[in-house]
C-alpha atoms as one frame of an Amber mdcrd trajectory, in Angstrom:
protein
   0.000   0.000   0.000   2.799   2.391   0.932   4.803   1.623  -2.215   1.745
   2.226  -4.361   1.220   5.549  -2.611   4.855   6.505  -3.201   4.431   5.926
  -6.904   1.484   8.290  -6.994   3.015  11.756  -7.101  -0.393  13.362  -7.309
  -1.315  11.931  -3.908   1.774  13.395  -2.263   1.176  16.761  -3.862  -2.370
  16.814  -2.461  -1.007  16.966   1.107  -1.482  20.378   2.619   2.143  20.351
   3.890   3.490  19.701   0.408   1.810  22.798  -1.044   4.474  25.003   0.503
   7.382  23.051  -1.020   9.105  23.827  -4.286   9.801  21.183  -6.928  13.270
  20.276  -5.567  12.013  19.937  -1.998   9.106  17.811  -3.157  11.461  15.458
  -5.017  13.678  15.193  -1.911  10.734  14.294   0.326   9.442  11.742  -2.213
  12.866  10.127  -2.483  13.384   9.918   1.295   9.908   8.472   1.834  10.457
   5.928  -0.941  13.896   4.948   0.441  12.923   4.479   4.099   9.173   3.810
   3.893   8.297   6.018   6.863   7.647   9.659   7.678  10.380  10.054  10.290
  14.047   9.845   9.340  17.251  10.465  11.270  19.934  12.982  10.420  22.408
  10.195   9.659  19.898   8.535   7.291  19.422  11.808   5.442  23.199  12.350
   5.232  23.822   8.782   4.015  21.166   9.167   1.314  22.742  12.447   0.203
  26.153  10.708   0.008  24.635   8.091  -2.305  24.007  10.878  -4.813  20.264
  10.313  -5.044  19.360  13.781  -3.769  21.030  17.068  -2.953  21.389  18.044
   0.703  17.921  19.013   2.101  19.258  21.476   4.672  15.785  23.057   4.867
  14.457  19.789   6.351  17.045  19.584   9.126  15.709  22.435  11.232  13.478
  22.825  14.262  10.325  23.161  12.161  10.448  19.477  11.227  12.355  18.180
  14.270  10.446  15.676  16.425  13.287  14.534  18.728  17.046  14.607  18.950
  18.414  13.982  15.443  15.019  12.840  14.081  12.944  14.790  11.505   9.417
  14.383  10.140   8.824  14.437   6.396   6.064  16.963   5.461   3.771  14.329
   3.947  -0.003  14.246   4.492  -0.816  11.634   7.131   2.183  12.189   9.408
   2.450  14.110  12.697   2.286  17.440  10.869  -0.919  16.619   9.007  -3.122
  14.081  10.807  -6.167  14.620   8.560  -5.562  11.703   6.196  -6.694   8.432
   7.794  -7.203   6.070   4.865  -3.507   5.510   4.049  -1.646   3.297   6.573
   1.941   4.329   7.181   4.550   1.675   8.003   6.221   2.133  11.376   9.461
   0.140  11.447  10.684  -1.279  14.804  13.907   0.727  14.480  11.860   3.874
  15.038  11.507   2.969  18.710  15.278   2.792  19.093  15.823   6.063  17.244
  13.452   7.891  19.546  15.286   6.679  22.651  17.990   8.758  24.279  20.661
   6.823  22.401  21.566   3.799  20.354  23.678   1.165  22.101  26.699   0.443
  19.932  29.716  -1.835  20.115  33.203  -0.890  19.019  34.409  -4.506  18.868
  34.006  -6.420  15.627  35.428  -9.657  14.342  37.708 -12.143  16.061  39.358
 -11.021  19.322  41.116 -14.285  20.176  44.819 -13.466  20.764  47.298 -14.757
  18.200  49.681 -17.534  19.179  53.200 -16.232  19.756  55.767 -18.526  18.084
  58.463 -17.667  20.637  56.297 -18.383  23.684  57.364 -21.176  26.036  54.733
 -22.349  28.562  56.122 -22.259  32.088  55.386 -21.412  35.702  51.682 -21.207
  36.497  50.662 -21.393  32.852  49.002 -24.792  33.351  46.886 -23.468  36.212
  45.846 -20.354  34.295  44.998 -22.461  31.245  42.860 -24.801  33.352  40.843
 -21.890  34.712  40.448 -20.346  31.242  39.406 -23.697  29.761  36.850 -24.360
  32.500  34.867 -21.232  31.504  34.038 -20.804  35.166  33.905 -17.383  36.764
  37.000 -17.449  38.966  38.945 -14.147  39.097  42.739 -14.325  39.393  45.216
 -11.721  40.627  48.685 -12.218  39.091  51.545 -10.331  40.714  55.269 -10.247
  39.974  58.204  -8.096  38.977  58.259  -6.307  35.634  58.978  -8.211  32.427
  58.475 -11.769  33.664  55.596 -12.760  31.391  52.504 -12.140  33.545  50.425
 -10.776  30.687  51.835 -13.148  28.063  50.916 -16.229  30.102  47.292 -15.061
  30.177  47.019 -14.056  26.512  48.716 -17.236  25.330  46.429 -19.367  27.498
  43.536 -17.711  25.645  45.265 -18.207  22.290  45.839 -21.897  22.974  42.250
 -22.482  24.120  40.780 -20.171  21.433  39.109 -17.967  24.031  38.303 -14.320
  23.355  40.331 -11.919  25.464  39.837  -8.194  25.965  42.878  -6.481  27.475
  42.475  -3.160  29.279  45.516  -1.200  30.436  44.646   0.529  33.690  45.970
   3.978  34.662  45.265   6.439  37.471  42.774   8.135  35.118  40.738   5.008
  34.346  37.144   5.473  35.505  33.638   4.050  35.135  33.163   5.733  31.762
  36.293   4.017  30.386  35.380   0.610  31.774  31.595   0.307  31.570  30.877
   2.726  28.730  29.480   6.170  28.095  27.848   8.520  25.650  29.767   9.265
  22.468  29.058  11.455  19.429  28.676   9.399  16.261  27.397  10.658  12.893
  25.802  13.660  14.514  23.954  11.551  17.085  24.592  10.845  20.744  24.984
   7.105  21.189  25.862   4.853  24.104  29.068   2.912  23.468  29.702  -0.131
  25.619  33.001  -0.171  27.495  35.412  -3.143  27.403  34.011  -4.636  30.615
  30.463  -4.751  29.222  31.743  -6.119  25.902  33.565  -8.937  27.709  30.511
  -9.700  29.862  28.122  -9.905  26.919  30.519 -11.978  24.783  31.533 -14.357
  27.580  35.147 -13.320  27.008  38.072 -13.095  29.396  38.708  -9.585  30.711
  42.413  -8.875  31.335  42.968  -5.865  33.602  46.644  -5.036  33.077  48.571
  -3.002  35.689  45.579  -2.977  38.032  47.663  -1.492  40.868  47.893   1.813
  38.972  44.148   2.324  39.454  42.435   4.860  41.711  39.359   4.210  43.842
  37.284   4.674  40.670  38.002   1.007  39.954  35.458   0.169  42.666  32.746
   0.297  39.982  33.832  -3.292  39.238  32.794  -4.626  42.660  29.532  -6.316
  41.586  31.216  -7.678  38.461  34.015  -9.300  40.487  31.342 -11.069  42.511
  30.054 -12.736  39.337  26.873 -10.711  39.316  25.569  -8.443  36.611  25.880
  -4.670  36.666  23.216  -2.008  36.324  24.092   0.739  33.835  22.186   3.594
  35.413  22.823   6.018  32.546  20.827   3.894  30.099  18.645   2.067  32.619
  19.893  -1.372  31.589  21.003  -4.435  33.553  23.832  -6.461  31.989  24.291
 -10.056  33.086  27.565 -11.869  32.257  27.404 -14.595  29.638  28.869 -18.032
  30.333  32.646 -18.042  30.058  33.169 -14.492  31.329  36.072 -14.151  33.758
  38.459 -11.508  35.070  42.241 -11.743  35.426  44.224  -8.823  36.819  48.001
  -8.342  36.636  50.159  -6.082  38.786  53.756  -5.472  39.824  52.674  -5.247
  43.465  50.075  -7.004  45.604  47.904  -3.928  45.733  49.689  -2.572  48.794
  51.804   0.034  47.016  55.523  -0.043  46.219  57.611   0.199  49.394  60.974
   0.414  47.610  59.741   3.014  45.109  60.595   0.902  42.056  57.035   1.043
  40.770  56.155   4.704  41.023  52.477   5.386  40.514  51.197   2.126  41.975
  48.491   2.605  44.588  47.148   0.862  47.646  44.005  -0.869  46.454  40.860
  -1.178  48.528  40.933  -4.322  50.674  37.355  -5.191  49.749  38.313  -4.973
  46.076  41.289  -7.317  46.542  39.106  -9.767  48.482  37.064 -10.338  45.329
  40.002 -12.282  43.824  39.872 -15.850  45.206  43.506 -16.643  44.372  46.712
 -14.675  43.864  49.516 -16.036  41.705  53.022 -14.864  42.596  54.989 -15.133
  39.384  58.788 -15.167  39.527  61.163 -15.094  36.565  61.527 -18.286  34.500
  64.086 -20.908  35.441  67.375 -20.864  33.522  66.196 -23.812  31.440  62.977
 -22.101  30.361  64.629 -18.731  29.806  67.223 -20.323  27.549  64.433 -21.889
  25.466  62.765 -18.484  25.149  65.929 -16.805  23.883  66.659 -19.603  21.393
  63.086 -19.291  20.079  63.555 -15.538  19.629  66.833 -16.139  17.804  65.154
 -18.646  15.479  62.340 -16.175  14.844  64.943 -13.550  13.908  66.291 -15.732
  11.106  69.051 -17.814  12.692  69.154 -21.376  11.377  69.798 -24.391  13.565
  73.437 -24.413  12.447  74.065 -20.697  13.032  72.100 -20.343  16.255  74.296
 -18.488  18.806  73.597 -21.026  21.546  76.503 -19.927  23.761  75.363 -16.309
  23.654  71.896 -17.308  24.880  73.418 -19.440  27.627  75.742 -16.626  28.754
  72.877 -14.120  28.820  70.792 -16.403  31.024  73.699 -16.948  33.428  74.390
 -13.201  33.494  70.775 -12.341  34.285  70.579 -15.076  36.921  73.595 -13.753
  38.834  72.253 -10.191  38.727  68.854 -11.321  40.034  70.428 -13.298  42.855
  72.430 -10.216  43.833  69.250  -8.097  43.630  67.322 -10.424  45.935  70.208
 -10.293  48.418  70.169  -6.481  48.337  73.489  -6.110  46.514  72.110  -4.081
  43.573  69.020  -1.963  43.002  68.329  -3.114  39.446  67.874  -6.450  37.712
  67.649  -7.905  34.230  64.165  -9.092  33.292  63.257 -11.744  30.752  61.864
  -8.971  28.570  65.250  -7.178  28.757  67.023 -10.358  27.601  64.648 -10.585
  24.633  65.436  -6.942  23.823  69.165  -7.765  23.832  68.684 -10.721  21.485
  66.617  -8.557  19.140  69.299  -5.855  19.178  71.954  -8.501  18.477  69.988
  -9.719  15.444  70.219  -6.164  14.056  73.743  -5.044  15.017  75.504  -8.465
  15.033  77.587  -7.284  17.988  77.057  -8.789  21.442  78.559  -6.012  23.562
  76.858  -3.261  21.566  73.488  -4.987  21.964  73.975  -5.399  25.719  75.240
  -1.842  26.188  72.345  -0.280  24.256  69.810  -2.291  26.237  71.364  -1.409
  29.606  71.744   2.322  28.927  68.502   2.868  30.841  70.354   2.142  34.106
  72.575   4.642  35.913  76.257   4.685  34.925  77.579   2.680  37.894  74.953
  -0.027  37.499  75.443  -0.256  33.735  79.219  -0.461  34.096  79.020  -3.246
  36.688  76.562  -5.200  34.517  78.826  -4.879  31.464  81.886  -5.924  33.483
  80.052  -9.004  34.754  79.049 -10.071  31.244  82.625  -9.552  30.014  83.838
 -12.019  32.662  81.177 -14.576  31.733  81.894 -14.188  28.009  85.622 -14.550
  28.703  85.100 -17.953  30.277  85.606 -17.015  33.911  84.115 -19.525  36.345
  81.018 -17.908  37.862  79.156 -21.077  38.817  79.338 -20.190  42.511  77.624
 -16.854  41.804  74.626 -18.345  40.002  71.490 -19.729  41.614  71.690 -22.640
  39.123  68.123 -22.153  37.981  66.551 -22.862  41.380  64.391 -19.746  41.467
  61.200 -21.809  41.066  61.693 -25.374  42.313  57.959 -26.051  42.283  57.653
 -25.894  38.497  60.837 -27.625  37.277  58.996 -30.947  36.963  56.539 -29.392
  34.497  59.157 -28.002  32.094  59.059 -30.851  29.613  55.292 -31.239  29.620
  54.453 -27.557  29.367  57.386 -26.622  27.161  56.312 -28.887  24.326  52.771
 -27.687  23.694  51.880 -28.412  20.078  50.720 -25.136  18.553
């Protein structure tokens, strides 16, 4: 019925609102009505139709005279809100109209596959098996992972998701992170105010794993996550909607501290987290650096990834780097130095070596971040190790994590 009416130009011209329109305006109204099949159109629909080249821009229509709500305009056709006299022609009201007339659309910024990619250099180790079991179970069981910088806290989580093909949404927390960043807020899109879900809501609705990275940098604004960490839904008061988590949703937080601040000042900016917030995490994983055996595997994998063949692989260099880092860490734990070499720093050195082909240059460039005395002592130590000096009594011999040595072979040979 509506399409037949649209084809009848004489009918449209009979409307008392159309009498005041010129020929161009009449054609624009006809075209919009024919395209959308209703008398109310949004600003974005008008703009999209103009972009298609079907009509010129009807700026006269986008003013208060024809405005019925925010970003919505009524076509001056007989039978609509502006001319209720015609009753014998039914007008189609599409369901989308109800959404348009609300305060906002609810939109998602996440599209496509968000399962992390498998890292070819990754070696499963430490508490990876436990994290993978929790991720695989799809149970809601929040985990708090704490440990020094650069020891693979985040990578263990993302690779557990990659291996189990679970979606993972990673959020880096800062002192400025608030409810708007996490749960969502109003955004301007195509001239309209829309509600855009935050990463927490996206993870809840998709049944994905939510990774809160550097959680100890957060302020008390993070307390908006309290009901979510209890496994309950959350009420979004700004849009009057209750969101319940889908099956599989879980939260894992990583931090350099245990949420009690940094006593030695190494992690400036970390805060003391609310005790009630921390209590929402059933278990805390204390992650140390990998054993010498695992760390050596990691470095050899990085070297292979950088183009070294099995015959040209600088095996001794990897072994010396691991020994060097192990001695420095042992000295750090005993209070002898204020800095240490992380696993991430060793990977940086190997990457630099693949570019410059010079061991000492790679090490020096990657230790320039330390003060002069510390850098000099680190370089001197490596020179002794590289020169063949016996330093076996200085090393901890890979006993930093005795509880996981038995799992090296099983976890280190995961078939990707």
